[in-house]
C-alpha positions as a Markdown table, in Angstrom:
| # | Residue | x | y | z |
|---|---|---|---|---|
| 1 | Unk | -30.9 | -6.7 | 56.2 |
| 2 | Unk | -33.7 | -5.7 | 58.4 |
| 3 | Unk | -33.8 | -7.3 | 62.0 |
| 4 | Unk | -35.2 | -5.7 | 65.1 |
| 5 | Unk | -33.3 | -7.6 | 67.4 |
| 6 | Unk | -29.6 | -9.1 | 67.6 |
| 7 | Unk | -31.1 | -12.5 | 68.2 |
| 8 | Unk | -33.0 | -12.8 | 64.9 |
| 9 | Unk | -29.7 | -11.9 | 62.6 |
| 10 | Unk | -28.0 | -15.0 | 60.9 |
| 11 | Unk | -24.7 | -15.6 | 62.0 |
| 12 | Unk | -22.8 | -13.2 | 58.9 |
| 13 | Unk | -24.7 | -10.5 | 60.4 |
| 14 | Unk | -24.0 | -11.1 | 63.7 |
| 15 | Unk | -20.4 | -11.1 | 62.8 |
| 16 | Unk | -21.2 | -7.0 | 60.9 |
| 17 | Unk | -23.3 | -6.4 | 64.2 |
| 18 | Unk | -20.1 | -6.9 | 66.6 |
| 19 | Unk | -17.6 | -5.2 | 64.1 |
| 20 | Unk | -19.8 | -2.5 | 63.9 |
| 21 | Unk | -19.7 | -1.9 | 67.6 |
| 22 | Unk | -16.1 | -2.0 | 68.2 |
| 23 | Unk | -15.6 | -0.1 | 65.2 |
| 24 | Unk | -18.6 | 2.8 | 66.5 |
| 25 | Unk | -16.7 | 2.7 | 70.5 |
| 26 | Unk | -14.0 | 4.8 | 68.8 |
| 27 | Unk | -15.1 | 6.1 | 65.8 |
| 28 | Unk | -18.4 | 8.1 | 64.3 |
| 29 | Unk | -19.0 | 6.4 | 61.0 |
| 30 | Unk | -21.5 | 7.6 | 58.2 |
| 31 | Unk | -23.2 | 5.0 | 56.2 |
| 32 | Unk | -20.4 | 5.1 | 54.0 |
| 33 | Unk | -17.8 | 4.7 | 55.6 |
| 34 | Unk | -19.0 | 2.4 | 57.8 |
| 35 | Unk | -20.9 | 0.4 | 55.0 |
| 36 | Unk | -17.6 | 0.3 | 53.3 |
| 37 | Unk | -15.7 | -1.1 | 56.2 |
| 38 | Unk | -18.6 | -4.0 | 56.2 |
| 39 | Unk | -19.2 | -4.6 | 53.3 |
| 40 | Unk | -18.0 | -8.0 | 52.5 |
| 41 | Unk | -20.3 | -9.6 | 55.4 |
| 42 | Unk | -23.8 | -8.9 | 54.1 |
| 43 | Unk | -25.5 | -9.2 | 50.2 |
| 44 | Unk | -26.9 | -6.0 | 50.7 |
| 45 | Unk | -25.7 | -3.2 | 49.0 |
| 46 | Unk | -22.8 | -1.0 | 51.2 |
| 47 | Unk | -24.8 | 1.8 | 52.3 |
| 48 | Unk | -28.1 | -0.2 | 53.2 |
| 49 | Unk | -25.6 | -2.2 | 55.3 |
| 50 | Unk | -24.4 | 0.6 | 57.5 |
| 51 | Unk | -27.8 | 2.1 | 57.9 |
| 52 | Unk | -29.1 | -0.9 | 59.0 |
| 53 | Unk | -26.3 | -1.0 | 61.4 |
| 54 | Unk | -26.7 | 2.4 | 62.4 |
| 55 | Unk | -29.8 | 2.5 | 63.0 |
| 56 | Unk | -30.0 | -0.7 | 64.9 |
| 57 | Unk | -27.1 | 0.2 | 66.8 |
| 58 | Unk | -28.8 | 3.5 | 68.0 |
| 59 | Unk | -30.9 | 1.9 | 70.5 |
| 60 | Unk | -27.6 | 0.8 | 72.3 |
| 61 | Unk | -26.8 | 2.9 | 75.1 |
| 62 | Unk | -23.4 | 4.1 | 75.7 |
| 63 | Unk | -20.9 | 5.8 | 73.4 |
| 64 | Unk | -21.9 | 3.3 | 70.8 |
| 65 | Unk | -25.9 | 4.3 | 70.3 |
| 66 | Unk | -24.2 | 8.1 | 70.8 |
| 67 | Unk | -21.9 | 7.3 | 67.8 |
| 68 | Unk | -24.6 | 5.5 | 65.7 |
| 69 | Unk | -27.2 | 8.4 | 66.1 |
| 70 | Unk | -24.3 | 11.1 | 65.4 |
| 71 | Unk | -23.9 | 8.5 | 62.2 |
| 72 | Unk | -27.6 | 8.6 | 60.7 |
| 73 | Unk | -27.1 | 12.5 | 61.0 |
| 74 | Unk | -23.9 | 12.8 | 58.8 |
| 75 | Unk | -21.3 | 12.5 | 61.1 |
| 76 | Unk | -18.3 | 10.9 | 60.2 |
| 77 | Unk | -14.4 | 10.3 | 61.3 |
| 78 | Unk | -13.3 | 9.1 | 58.3 |
| 79 | Unk | -14.8 | 11.4 | 55.7 |
| 80 | Unk | -15.7 | 14.2 | 58.2 |
| 81 | Unk | -19.2 | 14.2 | 56.4 |
| 82 | Unk | -18.2 | 15.2 | 53.5 |
| 83 | Unk | -19.4 | 12.3 | 51.4 |
| 84 | Unk | -23.4 | 12.2 | 52.4 |
| 85 | Unk | -23.8 | 16.1 | 52.4 |
| 86 | Unk | -22.2 | 16.4 | 48.9 |
| 87 | Unk | -22.8 | 13.2 | 47.3 |
| 88 | Unk | -26.7 | 13.5 | 47.0 |
| 89 | Unk | -26.1 | 17.2 | 45.3 |
| 90 | Unk | -23.4 | 16.1 | 42.9 |
| 91 | Unk | -25.6 | 13.2 | 41.3 |
| 92 | Unk | -28.7 | 15.4 | 40.9 |
| 93 | Unk | -26.2 | 17.9 | 38.8 |
| 94 | Unk | -24.8 | 14.7 | 37.0 |
| 95 | Unk | -28.7 | 13.8 | 36.3 |
| 96 | Unk | -28.8 | 17.6 | 34.5 |
| 97 | Unk | -26.0 | 16.6 | 32.7 |
| 98 | Unk | -26.7 | 13.9 | 31.4 |
| 99 | Unk | -30.2 | 15.0 | 30.3 |
| 100 | Unk | -28.7 | 16.8 | 27.9 |
| 101 | Unk | -26.7 | 13.9 | 26.4 |
| 102 | Unk | -27.4 | 10.9 | 23.7 |
| 103 | Unk | -26.1 | 7.6 | 25.7 |
| 104 | Unk | -27.1 | 4.5 | 26.4 |
| 105 | Unk | -24.5 | 3.7 | 29.1 |
| 106 | Unk | -22.7 | 5.6 | 31.5 |
| 107 | Unk | -20.1 | 4.5 | 34.6 |
| 108 | Unk | -18.9 | 6.6 | 38.0 |
| 109 | Unk | -15.9 | 7.4 | 39.2 |
| 110 | Unk | -14.7 | 9.1 | 42.2 |
| 111 | Unk | -11.8 | 11.4 | 43.3 |
| 112 | Unk | -11.2 | 11.9 | 47.3 |
| 113 | Unk | -9.0 | 14.3 | 49.2 |
| 114 | Unk | -6.1 | 12.6 | 50.1 |
| 115 | Unk | -7.0 | 12.9 | 53.8 |
| 116 | Unk | -9.9 | 11.2 | 53.5 |
| 117 | Unk | -7.9 | 7.8 | 51.7 |
| 118 | Unk | -5.4 | 8.2 | 54.7 |
| 119 | Unk | -7.4 | 8.2 | 57.8 |
| 120 | Unk | -9.5 | 4.6 | 56.2 |
| 121 | Unk | -6.7 | 3.3 | 55.5 |
| 122 | Unk | -5.1 | 3.8 | 58.9 |
| 123 | Unk | -8.8 | 2.5 | 60.3 |
| 124 | Unk | -8.3 | -0.5 | 58.0 |
| 125 | Unk | -5.5 | -1.4 | 59.2 |
| 126 | Unk | -5.7 | -0.3 | 62.8 |
| 127 | Unk | -8.7 | -2.7 | 63.0 |
| 128 | Unk | -7.8 | -5.1 | 60.4 |
| 129 | Unk | -10.9 | -4.9 | 58.4 |
| 130 | Unk | -10.7 | -8.0 | 55.7 |
| 131 | Unk | -14.3 | -7.5 | 55.0 |
| 132 | Unk | -13.6 | -4.1 | 53.7 |
| 133 | Unk | -14.5 | -2.5 | 50.8 |
| 134 | Unk | -12.8 | 0.9 | 48.9 |
| 135 | Unk | -14.8 | 3.5 | 50.1 |
| 136 | Unk | -14.2 | 5.1 | 46.2 |
| 137 | Unk | -15.7 | 1.8 | 45.4 |
| 138 | Unk | -18.5 | 2.0 | 47.1 |
| 139 | Unk | -19.5 | 5.7 | 46.1 |
| 140 | Unk | -19.5 | 4.3 | 42.2 |
| 141 | Unk | -21.6 | 1.8 | 43.0 |
| 142 | Unk | -24.2 | 3.7 | 44.7 |
| 143 | Unk | -23.7 | 6.4 | 42.4 |
| 144 | Unk | -24.5 | 3.8 | 39.6 |
| 145 | Unk | -27.4 | 2.5 | 41.1 |
| 146 | Unk | -29.3 | 5.9 | 41.6 |
| 147 | Unk | -28.5 | 7.6 | 37.6 |
| 148 | Unk | -29.7 | 3.9 | 36.4 |
| 149 | Unk | -32.7 | 3.9 | 38.1 |
| 150 | Unk | -33.2 | 8.0 | 37.6 |
| 151 | Unk | -32.2 | 7.4 | 33.8 |
| 152 | Unk | -32.9 | 3.4 | 32.8 |
| 153 | Unk | -29.5 | 3.7 | 31.0 |
| 154 | Unk | -26.8 | 0.6 | 31.2 |
| 155 | Unk | -24.3 | 0.4 | 33.9 |
| 156 | Unk | -21.0 | -0.5 | 31.6 |
| 157 | Unk | -17.7 | -0.6 | 33.1 |
| 158 | Unk | -15.6 | -1.0 | 30.1 |
| 159 | Unk | -15.7 | 1.6 | 27.8 |
| 160 | Unk | -19.1 | 3.4 | 28.9 |
| 161 | Unk | -20.6 | 6.4 | 26.3 |
| 162 | Unk | -20.2 | 8.4 | 29.3 |
| 163 | Unk | -17.8 | 8.5 | 32.7 |
| 164 | Unk | -19.8 | 10.9 | 35.6 |
| 165 | Unk | -16.6 | 12.1 | 37.5 |
| 166 | Unk | -17.7 | 12.8 | 40.9 |
| 167 | Unk | -14.7 | 15.0 | 42.4 |
| 168 | Unk | -15.4 | 15.3 | 46.5 |
| 169 | Unk | -11.8 | 17.7 | 46.2 |
| 170 | Unk | -13.8 | 20.4 | 44.1 |
| 171 | Unk | -17.1 | 19.6 | 45.3 |
| 172 | Unk | -17.9 | 19.0 | 41.7 |
| 173 | Unk | -19.2 | 16.6 | 39.1 |
| 174 | Unk | -18.0 | 16.5 | 35.6 |
| 175 | Unk | -19.8 | 14.1 | 32.8 |
| 176 | Unk | -17.5 | 13.4 | 30.2 |
| 177 | Unk | -18.8 | 12.1 | 27.1 |
| 178 | Unk | -16.3 | 9.2 | 25.4 |
| 179 | Unk | -15.1 | 10.1 | 22.2 |
| 180 | Unk | -17.4 | 8.8 | 18.8 |
| 181 | Unk | -15.2 | 7.2 | 15.9 |
| 182 | Unk | -16.2 | 7.3 | 12.6 |
| 183 | Unk | -14.3 | 5.4 | 9.9 |
| 184 | Unk | -14.5 | 6.5 | 6.0 |
| 185 | Unk | -12.3 | 6.8 | 3.3 |
| 186 | Unk | -11.3 | 10.4 | 1.7 |
| 187 | Unk | -10.7 | 11.2 | -1.7 |
| 188 | Unk | -8.6 | 14.6 | -2.4 |
| 189 | Unk | -10.0 | 16.1 | -5.8 |
| 190 | Unk | -8.2 | 19.1 | -5.7 |
| 191 | Unk | -4.2 | 19.7 | -5.3 |
| 192 | Unk | -2.8 | 22.4 | -2.8 |
| 193 | Unk | -4.8 | 21.3 | 0.5 |
| 194 | Unk | -3.0 | 20.2 | 3.6 |
| 195 | Unk | -4.3 | 16.6 | 5.5 |
| 196 | Unk | -4.2 | 18.4 | 9.1 |
| 197 | Unk | -4.5 | 21.5 | 10.8 |
| 198 | Unk | -1.0 | 22.1 | 12.3 |
| 199 | Unk | 0.0 | 24.1 | 9.3 |
| 200 | Unk | -1.0 | 27.4 | 11.0 |
| 201 | Unk | -0.9 | 29.3 | 7.9 |
| 202 | Unk | -3.8 | 27.0 | 6.5 |
| 203 | Unk | -7.0 | 28.3 | 5.6 |
| 204 | Unk | -8.7 | 24.9 | 4.8 |
| 205 | Unk | -7.4 | 21.7 | 5.3 |
| 206 | Unk | -8.8 | 17.7 | 4.9 |
| 207 | Unk | -9.5 | 17.5 | 8.4 |
| 208 | Unk | -11.0 | 21.1 | 8.8 |
| 209 | Unk | -13.5 | 20.4 | 5.4 |
| 210 | Unk | -14.8 | 16.9 | 7.5 |
| 211 | Unk | -14.1 | 17.7 | 10.9 |
| 212 | Unk | -16.1 | 20.9 | 11.0 |
| 213 | Unk | -19.4 | 19.0 | 9.7 |
| 214 | Unk | -18.6 | 16.5 | 11.8 |
| 215 | Unk | -18.5 | 18.5 | 14.7 |
| 216 | Unk | -21.8 | 19.8 | 13.7 |
| 217 | Unk | -23.6 | 16.9 | 13.1 |
| 218 | Unk | -22.7 | 15.0 | 16.7 |
| 219 | Unk | -22.3 | 18.6 | 18.5 |
| 220 | Unk | -19.1 | 17.7 | 19.5 |
| 221 | Unk | -16.3 | 20.2 | 21.6 |
| 222 | Unk | -13.2 | 19.2 | 19.2 |
| 223 | Unk | -12.3 | 16.4 | 16.5 |
| 224 | Unk | -8.9 | 14.8 | 15.2 |
| 225 | Unk | -8.3 | 13.5 | 11.9 |
| 226 | Unk | -6.6 | 10.0 | 12.1 |
| 227 | Unk | -5.2 | 8.5 | 8.3 |
| 228 | Unk | -3.6 | 5.5 | 6.9 |
| 229 | Unk | -0.3 | 8.6 | 6.1 |
| 230 | Unk | -1.1 | 10.9 | 4.2 |
| 231 | Unk | -0.2 | 12.7 | 1.1 |
| 232 | Unk | 1.5 | 16.1 | -0.2 |
| 233 | Unk | -0.1 | 19.0 | -0.8 |
| 234 | Unk | 0.4 | 19.0 | -3.9 |
| 235 | Unk | -0.8 | 15.6 | -4.2 |
| 236 | Unk | -4.4 | 14.4 | -5.2 |
| 237 | Unk | -6.4 | 11.7 | -3.2 |
| 238 | Unk | -8.1 | 9.8 | -5.8 |
| 239 | Unk | -9.3 | 6.2 | -6.7 |
| 240 | Unk | -11.1 | 4.5 | -3.7 |
| 241 | Unk | -9.7 | 7.2 | -1.1 |
| 242 | Unk | -7.5 | 7.0 | 2.1 |
| 243 | Unk | -8.7 | 5.4 | 4.9 |
| 244 | Unk | -9.3 | 8.1 | 8.1 |
| 245 | Unk | -10.7 | 7.9 | 11.4 |
| 246 | Unk | -12.3 | 11.0 | 12.5 |
| 247 | Unk | -12.5 | 11.2 | 16.1 |
| 248 | Unk | -15.4 | 12.7 | 17.7 |
| 249 | Unk | -14.5 | 14.6 | 21.1 |
| 250 | Unk | -17.0 | 15.2 | 23.7 |
| 251 | Unk | -19.9 | 14.6 | 21.5 |
| 252 | Unk | -23.4 | 15.6 | 23.0 |
| 253 | Unk | -25.0 | 13.3 | 20.0 |
| 254 | Unk | -23.9 | 9.7 | 19.3 |
| 255 | Unk | -26.8 | 8.6 | 17.0 |
| 256 | Unk | -26.2 | 10.4 | 13.8 |
| 257 | Unk | -27.0 | 9.2 | 10.4 |
| 258 | Unk | -24.0 | 8.6 | 8.6 |
| 259 | Unk | -25.6 | 7.8 | 4.8 |
| 260 | Unk | -27.3 | 11.5 | 5.1 |
| 261 | Unk | -23.9 | 12.5 | 7.2 |
| 262 | Unk | -22.1 | 11.6 | 3.8 |
| 263 | Unk | -23.9 | 13.0 | 1.8 |
| 264 | Unk | -23.9 | 16.2 | 3.3 |
| 265 | Unk | -20.6 | 16.3 | 3.5 |
| 266 | Unk | -20.3 | 15.5 | -0.4 |
| 267 | Unk | -22.4 | 18.1 | -1.3 |
| 268 | Unk | -20.9 | 21.2 | 0.8 |
| 269 | Unk | -17.4 | 19.7 | -0.5 |
| 270 | Unk | -18.3 | 19.0 | -4.1 |
| 271 | Unk | -15.2 | 19.6 | -6.4 |
| 272 | Unk | -12.8 | 19.3 | -3.5 |
| 273 | Unk | -13.1 | 16.6 | -0.9 |
| 274 | Unk | -15.4 | 13.4 | -1.0 |
| 275 | Unk | -15.7 | 10.8 | 1.7 |
| 276 | Unk | -17.3 | 7.1 | 1.3 |
| 277 | Unk | -17.7 | 4.3 | 3.4 |
| 278 | Unk | -18.7 | 5.7 | 6.5 |
| 279 | Unk | -18.8 | 3.7 | 9.6 |
| 280 | Unk | -19.0 | 3.6 | 12.8 |
| 281 | Unk | -15.1 | 2.7 | 14.5 |
| 282 | Unk | -13.5 | 2.4 | 17.7 |
| 283 | Unk | -10.3 | 3.8 | 19.1 |
| 284 | Unk | -8.6 | 0.1 | 18.3 |
| 285 | Unk | -9.6 | 1.0 | 14.7 |
| 286 | Unk | -7.4 | 4.2 | 15.6 |
| 287 | Unk | -4.5 | 2.3 | 16.6 |
| 288 | Unk | -4.8 | -0.3 | 13.7 |
| 289 | Unk | -4.9 | 2.6 | 10.9 |
| 290 | Unk | -1.6 | 4.0 | 12.7 |
| 291 | Unk | -0.1 | 0.3 | 12.9 |
| 292 | Unk | -0.9 | -0.7 | 9.2 |
| 293 | Unk | -0.2 | 2.4 | 7.0 |
| 294 | Unk | 3.4 | 1.6 | 6.2 |
| 295 | Unk | 1.7 | -2.3 | 5.8 |
| 296 | Unk | -0.8 | -0.5 | 3.4 |
| 297 | Unk | 0.3 | -1.2 | -0.3 |
| 298 | Unk | -0.3 | 2.3 | -2.6 |
| 299 | Unk | -0.3 | 2.4 | -5.9 |
| 300 | Unk | 0.7 | 6.0 | -7.3 |
| 301 | Unk | 0.3 | 7.6 | -10.9 |
| 302 | Unk | 2.8 | 10.3 | -11.5 |
| 303 | Unk | 3.7 | 12.6 | -14.9 |
| 304 | Unk | 7.9 | 12.4 | -15.0 |
| 305 | Unk | 9.7 | 15.0 | -17.0 |
| 306 | Unk | 13.4 | 14.9 | -18.2 |
| 307 | Unk | 15.9 | 16.8 | -19.6 |
| 308 | Unk | 16.7 | 14.8 | -22.8 |
| 309 | Unk | 14.4 | 12.8 | -24.8 |
| 310 | Unk | 13.2 | 9.5 | -23.6 |
| 311 | Unk | 12.7 | 6.3 | -25.7 |
| 312 | Unk | 10.2 | 3.4 | -25.6 |
| 313 | Unk | 13.3 | 1.2 | -25.0 |
| 314 | Unk | 14.2 | 3.1 | -21.8 |
| 315 | Unk | 10.8 | 3.5 | -20.8 |
| 316 | Unk | 10.6 | -0.6 | -20.8 |
| 317 | Unk | 13.9 | -0.9 | -19.3 |
| 318 | Unk | 12.3 | 1.4 | -16.3 |
| 319 | Unk | 9.4 | -0.7 | -16.0 |
| 320 | Unk | 12.2 | -4.0 | -16.1 |
| 321 | Unk | 14.4 | -2.7 | -13.9 |
| 322 | Unk | 12.3 | -0.6 | -11.3 |
| 323 | Unk | 9.7 | -3.7 | -10.8 |
| 324 | Unk | 10.3 | -5.8 | -7.7 |
| 325 | Unk | 13.3 | -3.9 | -6.3 |
| 326 | Unk | 14.1 | -2.8 | -2.9 |
| 327 | Unk | 14.8 | 0.3 | -3.0 |
| 328 | Unk | 17.0 | 2.1 | 0.1 |
| 329 | Unk | 15.8 | 5.2 | 0.8 |
| 330 | Unk | 17.3 | 7.8 | 2.7 |
| 331 | Unk | 15.0 | 10.7 | 4.3 |
| 332 | Unk | 14.0 | 13.3 | 1.9 |
| 333 | Unk | 16.2 | 16.5 | 2.4 |
| 334 | Unk | 13.2 | 18.0 | 1.7 |
| 335 | Unk | 12.0 | 16.9 | 5.1 |
| 336 | Unk | 14.9 | 16.5 | 7.2 |
| 337 | Unk | 14.2 | 19.8 | 9.1 |
| 338 | Unk | 11.4 | 17.6 | 10.6 |
| 339 | Unk | 12.3 | 14.3 | 10.5 |
| 340 | Unk | 15.0 | 12.0 | 11.9 |
| 341 | Unk | 18.0 | 11.0 | 8.9 |
| 342 | Unk | 17.1 | 7.1 | 8.6 |
| 343 | Unk | 17.4 | 4.3 | 5.8 |
| 344 | Unk | 14.1 | 3.0 | 4.7 |
| 345 | Unk | 13.9 | 0.0 | 2.5 |
| 346 | Unk | 11.0 | -0.3 | 0.6 |
| 347 | Unk | 9.8 | -2.6 | -1.9 |
| 348 | Unk | 8.6 | -1.5 | -5.6 |
| 349 | Unk | 6.4 | -4.3 | -7.0 |
| 350 | Unk | 5.2 | -3.1 | -10.3 |
| 351 | Unk | 6.1 | 0.0 | -12.6 |
| 352 | Unk | 4.2 | 0.7 | -15.6 |
| 353 | Unk | 4.9 | 3.6 | -18.4 |
| 354 | Unk | 2.9 | 5.4 | -20.9 |
| 355 | Unk | 4.7 | 8.0 | -23.1 |
| 356 | Unk | 2.8 | 11.3 | -23.7 |
| 357 | Unk | 5.9 | 13.8 | -25.2 |
| 358 | Unk | 9.9 | 13.1 | -26.0 |
| 359 | Unk | 10.8 | 14.2 | -22.4 |
| 360 | Unk | 7.4 | 13.1 | -20.5 |
| 361 | Unk | 5.7 | 10.3 | -19.6 |
| 362 | Unk | 3.1 | 9.1 | -17.6 |
| 363 | Unk | 4.3 | 6.1 | -14.6 |
| 364 | Unk | 1.8 | 4.0 | -12.6 |
| 365 | Unk | 3.5 | 2.8 | -9.2 |
| 366 | Unk | 2.6 | 0.0 | -6.9 |
| 367 | Unk | 4.6 | 0.4 | -3.7 |
| 368 | Unk | 4.8 | -0.3 | 0.3 |
| 369 | Unk | 3.8 | 2.0 | 1.8 |
| 370 | Unk | 5.8 | 4.9 | 3.3 |
| 371 | Unk | 8.0 | 5.2 | 0.3 |
| 372 | Unk | 8.7 | 8.6 | -1.1 |
| 373 | Unk | 7.7 | 8.8 | -4.5 |
| 374 | Unk | 9.6 | 12.3 | -6.1 |
| 375 | Unk | 13.1 | 11.3 | -4.3 |
| 376 | Unk | 12.4 | 7.6 | -6.6 |
| 377 | Unk | 12.4 | 9.5 | -9.7 |
| 378 | Unk | 14.4 | 12.5 | -9.2 |
| 379 | Unk | 17.2 | 10.1 | -6.8 |
| 380 | Unk | 17.1 | 13.1 | -4.3 |
| 381 | Unk | 20.8 | 13.4 | -5.1 |
| 382 | Unk | 21.9 | 10.0 | -4.7 |
| 383 | Unk | 19.7 | 9.6 | -1.3 |
| 384 | Unk | 17.1 | 6.9 | -2.7 |
| 385 | Unk | 18.7 | 3.8 | -4.8 |
| 386 | Unk | 18.0 | 2.8 | -7.4 |
| 387 | Unk | 16.0 | 5.9 | -8.7 |
| 388 | Unk | 14.1 | 6.7 | -12.1 |
| 389 | Unk | 16.9 | 9.2 | -13.1 |
| 390 | Unk | 19.8 | 6.9 | -12.3 |
| 391 | Unk | 18.0 | 4.1 | -14.6 |
| 392 | Unk | 17.4 | 6.4 | -17.1 |
| 393 | Unk | 20.9 | 8.6 | -16.9 |
| 394 | Unk | 19.0 | 11.6 | -17.0 |
| 395 | Unk | 17.7 | 14.3 | -14.8 |
| 396 | Unk | 14.2 | 13.2 | -14.6 |
| 397 | Unk | 11.7 | 15.3 | -11.8 |
| 398 | Unk | 7.9 | 14.5 | -10.8 |
| 399 | Unk | 6.0 | 17.4 | -12.1 |
| 400 | Unk | 2.4 | 16.0 | -11.2 |
| 401 | Unk | 1.8 | 13.3 | -8.6 |
| 402 | Unk | -1.5 | 11.6 | -7.5 |
| 403 | Unk | -2.3 | 8.7 | -5.5 |
| 404 | Unk | -4.8 | 6.6 | -7.4 |
| 405 | Unk | -5.4 | 3.9 | -4.6 |
| 406 | Unk | -4.6 | 2.2 | -1.1 |
| 407 | Unk | -4.8 | -2.0 | -0.5 |
| 408 | Unk | -6.0 | -2.0 | 3.4 |
| 409 | Unk | -4.8 | -4.7 | 5.3 |
| 410 | Unk | -8.0 | -7.8 | 6.1 |
| 411 | Unk | -7.5 | -7.0 | 9.7 |
| 412 | Unk | -8.2 | -3.8 | 9.7 |
| 413 | Unk | -11.7 | -4.0 | 7.7 |
| 414 | Unk | -12.5 | -6.7 | 9.8 |
| 415 | Unk | -12.4 | -4.5 | 12.7 |
| 416 | Unk | -14.1 | -1.7 | 10.8 |
| 417 | Unk | -16.8 | -4.4 | 9.9 |
| 418 | Unk | -17.2 | -5.9 | 13.2 |
| 419 | Unk | -17.5 | -2.6 | 15.2 |
| 420 | Unk | -19.6 | -1.3 | 12.3 |
């Protein structure tokens, strides 16, 4: 909107001028604060509307003209000149920070001092400003427009690659890259490894082995493993591997070749941990992994040792009585110190056995996720019923255990495929 005289203006713009005059009779307002108060009265950007109003009314005589001239110089009753004096510098800082990142989209956000928000609300209420738009929104729109024009980046309200946060309290700007999520499966080929970094004495974990390599590739500040369940320290994860999502926190790079990354991880961690099926994922994938973990069927291979001798007939009996059987299992004694004492009901769908010696055999178990297999075998002092020990009438224990497959729900894989 640009007119030399008020008479040339359309009716809506004349209303804006009258509103601006009323405001400037009592207040000095900068282009941002005035524009935010008149935002819905023009198709122009609010800050352009505010500046046009100030330029036009600066020709007026008396207090209106004087306040308009002051507003053009950056004085303001609402923001006390903070926005026009600080915002250009903060945008320049943001542009420098953004130039160091790989990204396609961004969105601006604003934090204002409480006293500015209070003065803005008081002025709007006092003058009944139904035409107003939040000053924060106006600042965000202005910053979005300037940054987009200088960088060619897309402004994206939903899930932008980067949030640019303008903090007028500290007079700082923070550029916050959104996390990158990578889905995959890992195979743990070596016993004696914890899954996550929460164990202080652990020299290396599944999380740190994979995460350190991914962190370097994405130039991230940190990482976090989100996995579909966990295997014990002394249990291998074989077969197709355990589904996981690695969250790369505040990454500088986002465009990493995942096939090359997969090869690099497998080369460096040969014989210890291997990954496969690396794909870009989303935060929703993390939620689905957590929600569906207990719904995933697991297949285990256990080496079982009994105190007495074991016959083929006993193994046949075990297969028959444990297949398609509901197991009632209280929280195992070995984890009671860190988990609530609950009763869980889980299904065992299929059991097959293969003798190894007179007192040992292999046992393949297909069951619900969340069933504790070691306790299914030894009975945990009667806390798991039925158990291998109970059915055989002999004390039995698990001497070796591997997870050989995890059957993933279709919904999770569809989400991964859609995002990837």
